[in-house]
N, CA, C and O atoms as a GROMACS GRO file, in nm:
protein
  192
    1MET      N    1   5.926  11.231   3.304
    1MET     CA    2   6.042  11.268   3.229
    1MET      C    3   5.991  11.435   3.154
    1MET      O    4   5.882  11.456   3.102
    2ARG      N    5   6.074  11.510   3.164
    2ARG     CA    6   6.006  11.691   3.118
    2ARG      C    7   5.933  11.687   2.983
    2ARG      O    8   5.813  11.658   2.989
    3ASN      N    9   5.957  11.699   2.929
    3ASN     CA   10   5.934  11.722   2.776
    3ASN      C   11   5.934  11.578   2.679
    3ASN      O   12   5.992  11.566   2.571
    4TYR      N   13   5.853  11.474   2.749
    4TYR     CA   14   5.828  11.290   2.713
    4TYR      C   15   5.832  11.334   2.530
    4TYR      O   16   5.921  11.317   2.446
    5LYS      N   17   5.694  11.394   2.519
    5LYS     CA   18   5.620  11.388   2.381
    5LYS      C   19   5.728  11.447   2.305
    5LYS      O   20   5.700  11.424   2.187
    6ASP      N   21   5.853  11.520   2.313
    6ASP     CA   22   5.934  11.584   2.220
    6ASP      C   23   6.030  11.481   2.227
    6ASP      O   24   6.077  11.446   2.119
    7SER      N   25   6.063  11.434   2.313
    7SER     CA   26   6.208  11.287   2.342
    7SER      C   27   6.179  11.206   2.233
    7SER      O   28   6.071  11.171   2.186
    8ASP      N   29   6.339  11.173   2.189
    8ASP     CA   30   6.344  11.102   2.108
    8ASP      C   31   6.263  10.870   2.149
    8ASP      O   32   6.233  10.771   2.083
    9TYR      N   33   6.271  10.925   2.330
    9TYR     CA   34   6.237  10.781   2.338
    9TYR      C   35   6.067  10.746   2.288
    9TYR      O   36   6.002  10.650   2.244
   10ALA      N   37   6.045  10.890   2.330
   10ALA     CA   38   5.873  10.887   2.273
   10ALA      C   39   5.830  10.859   2.200
   10ALA      O   40   5.722  10.801   2.194
   11LEU      N   41   5.944  10.912   2.057
   11LEU     CA   42   5.907  10.860   1.911
   11LEU      C   43   5.958  10.751   1.872
   11LEU      O   44   5.961  10.761   1.749
   12ASN      N   45   6.002  10.645   1.904
   12ASN     CA   46   6.078  10.537   1.895
   12ASN      C   47   5.984  10.440   2.024
   12ASN      O   48   6.050  10.337   2.036
   13ARG      N   49   5.879  10.435   2.107
   13ARG     CA   50   5.892  10.373   2.223
   13ARG      C   51   5.766  10.278   2.113
   13ARG      O   52   5.767  10.156   2.099
   14TYR      N   53   5.684  10.358   2.058
   14TYR     CA   54   5.626  10.236   1.973
   14TYR      C   55   5.586  10.212   1.823
   14TYR      O   56   5.482  10.171   1.773
   15SER      N   57   5.727  10.259   1.761
   15SER     CA   58   5.709  10.299   1.612
   15SER      C   59   5.773  10.160   1.552
   15SER      O   60   5.871  10.116   1.612
   16GLN      N   61   5.719  10.082   1.425
   16GLN     CA   62   5.777   9.991   1.396
   16GLN      C   63   5.893   9.941   1.345
   16GLN      O   64   5.920   9.821   1.337
   17GLY      N   65   5.980  10.060   1.299
   17GLY     CA   66   6.121  10.095   1.301
   17GLY      C   67   6.200  10.147   1.402
   17GLY      O   68   6.191  10.113   1.520
   18ILE      N   69   6.295  10.247   1.348
   18ILE     CA   70   6.373  10.375   1.417
   18ILE      C   71   6.332  10.456   1.342
   18ILE      O   72   6.323  10.466   1.220
   19VAL      N   73   6.289  10.555   1.488
   19VAL     CA   74   6.283  10.689   1.417
   19VAL      C   75   6.374  10.803   1.471
   19VAL      O   76   6.419  10.831   1.582
   20TYR      N   77   6.384  10.869   1.320
   20TYR     CA   78   6.558  10.968   1.366
   20TYR      C   79   6.501  11.145   1.328
   20TYR      O   80   6.444  11.186   1.227
   21LYS      N   81   6.531  11.197   1.413
   21LYS     CA   82   6.434  11.320   1.430
   21LYS      C   83   6.538  11.426   1.341
   21LYS      O   84   6.658  11.401   1.327
   22PHE      N   85   6.499  11.498   1.307
   22PHE     CA   86   6.589  11.671   1.221
   22PHE      C   87   6.488  11.776   1.236
   22PHE      O   88   6.369  11.780   1.267
   23SER      N   89   6.622  11.899   1.187
   23SER     CA   90   6.564  12.027   1.212
   23SER      C   91   6.444  12.050   1.148
   23SER      O   92   6.360  12.124   1.199
   24ASP      N   93   6.422  11.984   1.020
   24ASP     CA   94   6.360  11.971   0.920
   24ASP      C   95   6.223  11.834   0.952
   24ASP      O   96   6.103  11.826   0.925
   25GLY      N   97   6.281  11.784   0.992
   25GLY     CA   98   6.159  11.606   0.978
   25GLY      C   99   6.186  11.513   1.066
   25GLY      O  100   6.287  11.522   1.136
   26ILE      N  101   6.118  11.430   1.075
   26ILE     CA  102   6.105  11.312   1.147
   26ILE      C  103   6.100  11.174   1.012
   26ILE      O  104   6.004  11.145   0.940
   27VAL      N  105   6.237  11.113   1.014
   27VAL     CA  106   6.221  10.992   0.941
   27VAL      C  107   6.237  10.795   0.984
   27VAL      O  108   6.316  10.717   1.038
   28GLU      N  109   6.127  10.794   0.927
   28GLU     CA  110   6.128  10.642   1.001
   28GLU      C  111   6.180  10.487   0.938
   28GLU      O  112   6.103  10.419   0.870
   29ILE      N  113   6.295  10.451   0.966
   29ILE     CA  114   6.360  10.326   0.891
   29ILE      C  115   6.318  10.226   0.917
   29ILE      O  116   6.371  10.190   1.022
   30THR      N  117   6.202  10.105   0.859
   30THR     CA  118   6.153  10.009   0.901
   30THR      C  119   6.235   9.884   0.839
   30THR      O  120   6.274   9.878   0.723
   31LEU      N  121   6.252   9.796   0.929
   31LEU     CA  122   6.388   9.596   0.902
   31LEU      C  123   6.344   9.646   0.713
   31LEU      O  124   6.433   9.680   0.635
   32GLU      N  125   6.157   9.637   0.665
   32GLU     CA  126   6.146   9.601   0.513
   32GLU      C  127   6.180   9.685   0.440
   32GLU      O  128   6.207   9.646   0.326
   33ASP      N  129   6.196   9.830   0.468
   33ASP     CA  130   6.298   9.902   0.428
   33ASP      C  131   6.455   9.988   0.427
   33ASP      O  132   6.499  10.089   0.372
   34TYR      N  133   6.524   9.845   0.556
   34TYR     CA  134   6.658   9.880   0.538
   34TYR      C  135   6.680   9.723   0.454
   34TYR      O  136   6.767   9.712   0.368
   35LEU      N  137   6.590   9.607   0.493
   35LEU     CA  138   6.677   9.471   0.361
   35LEU      C  139   6.675   9.548   0.248
   35LEU      O  140   6.775   9.567   0.178
   36ARG      N  141   6.528   9.608   0.218
   36ARG     CA  142   6.466   9.623   0.073
   36ARG      C  143   6.634   9.732  -0.015
   36ARG      O  144   6.673   9.699  -0.127
   37ASP      N  145   6.698   9.840   0.054
   37ASP     CA  146   6.783   9.913   0.059
   37ASP      C  147   6.911   9.850   0.079
   37ASP      O  148   7.006   9.922   0.048
   38ASN      N  149   6.950   9.683   0.140
   38ASN     CA  150   7.070   9.605   0.119
   38ASN      C  151   7.000   9.448   0.078
   38ASN      O  152   6.960   9.361   0.155
   39PRO      N  153   7.004   9.448  -0.049
   39PRO     CA  154   6.967   9.317  -0.093
   39PRO      C  155   7.048   9.149   0.000
   39PRO      O  156   7.010   9.034   0.022
   40ASP      N  157   7.160   9.220   0.024
   40ASP     CA  158   7.299   9.155   0.053
   40ASP      C  159   7.291   9.094   0.207
   40ASP      O  160   7.362   9.007   0.258
   41LYS      N  161   7.191   9.162   0.261
   41LYS     CA  162   7.126   9.170   0.384
   41LYS      C  163   7.011   9.053   0.431
   41LYS      O  164   6.914   9.035   0.358
   42THR      N  165   7.027   8.976   0.554
   42THR     CA  166   6.923   8.936   0.556
   42THR      C  167   6.867   8.900   0.724
   42THR      O  168   6.938   8.861   0.817
   43GLU      N  169   6.730   8.925   0.727
   43GLU     CA  170   6.709   8.907   0.839
   43GLU      C  171   6.739   8.809   0.960
   43GLU      O  172   6.727   8.838   1.080
   44GLN      N  173   6.771   8.714   0.918
   44GLN     CA  174   6.855   8.622   1.029
   44GLN      C  175   7.028   8.683   1.062
   44GLN      O  176   7.087   8.664   1.168
   45GLY      N  177   7.092   8.770   0.922
   45GLY     CA  178   7.175   8.792   0.971
   45GLY      C  179   7.201   8.942   1.025
   45GLY      O  180   7.306   9.006   1.021
   46LEU      N  181   7.063   8.982   1.081
   46LEU     CA  182   7.095   9.069   1.175
   46LEU      C  183   7.039   9.069   1.312
   46LEU      O  184   7.028   9.169   1.383
   47SER      N  185   6.991   8.908   1.353
   47SER     CA  186   6.957   8.889   1.499
   47SER      C  187   7.080   8.876   1.533
   47SER      O  188   7.178   8.856   1.461
   48LEU      N  189   7.071   8.890   1.677
   48LEU     CA  190   7.162   8.876   1.770
   48LEU      C  191   7.206   8.801   1.879
   48LEU      O  192   7.309   8.832   1.939
   0.00000   0.00000   0.00000
């Protein structure tokens, strides 16, 4: 991969959550963040 370090894959490869890259910064959303912001959801309800 040509620009591996700049790729979305590289950002998400070893992160705890999902990493979103924007033009003005990078945001990581973890499972704990998601569940805290969505109290009606559970970890068991999210598993596939």
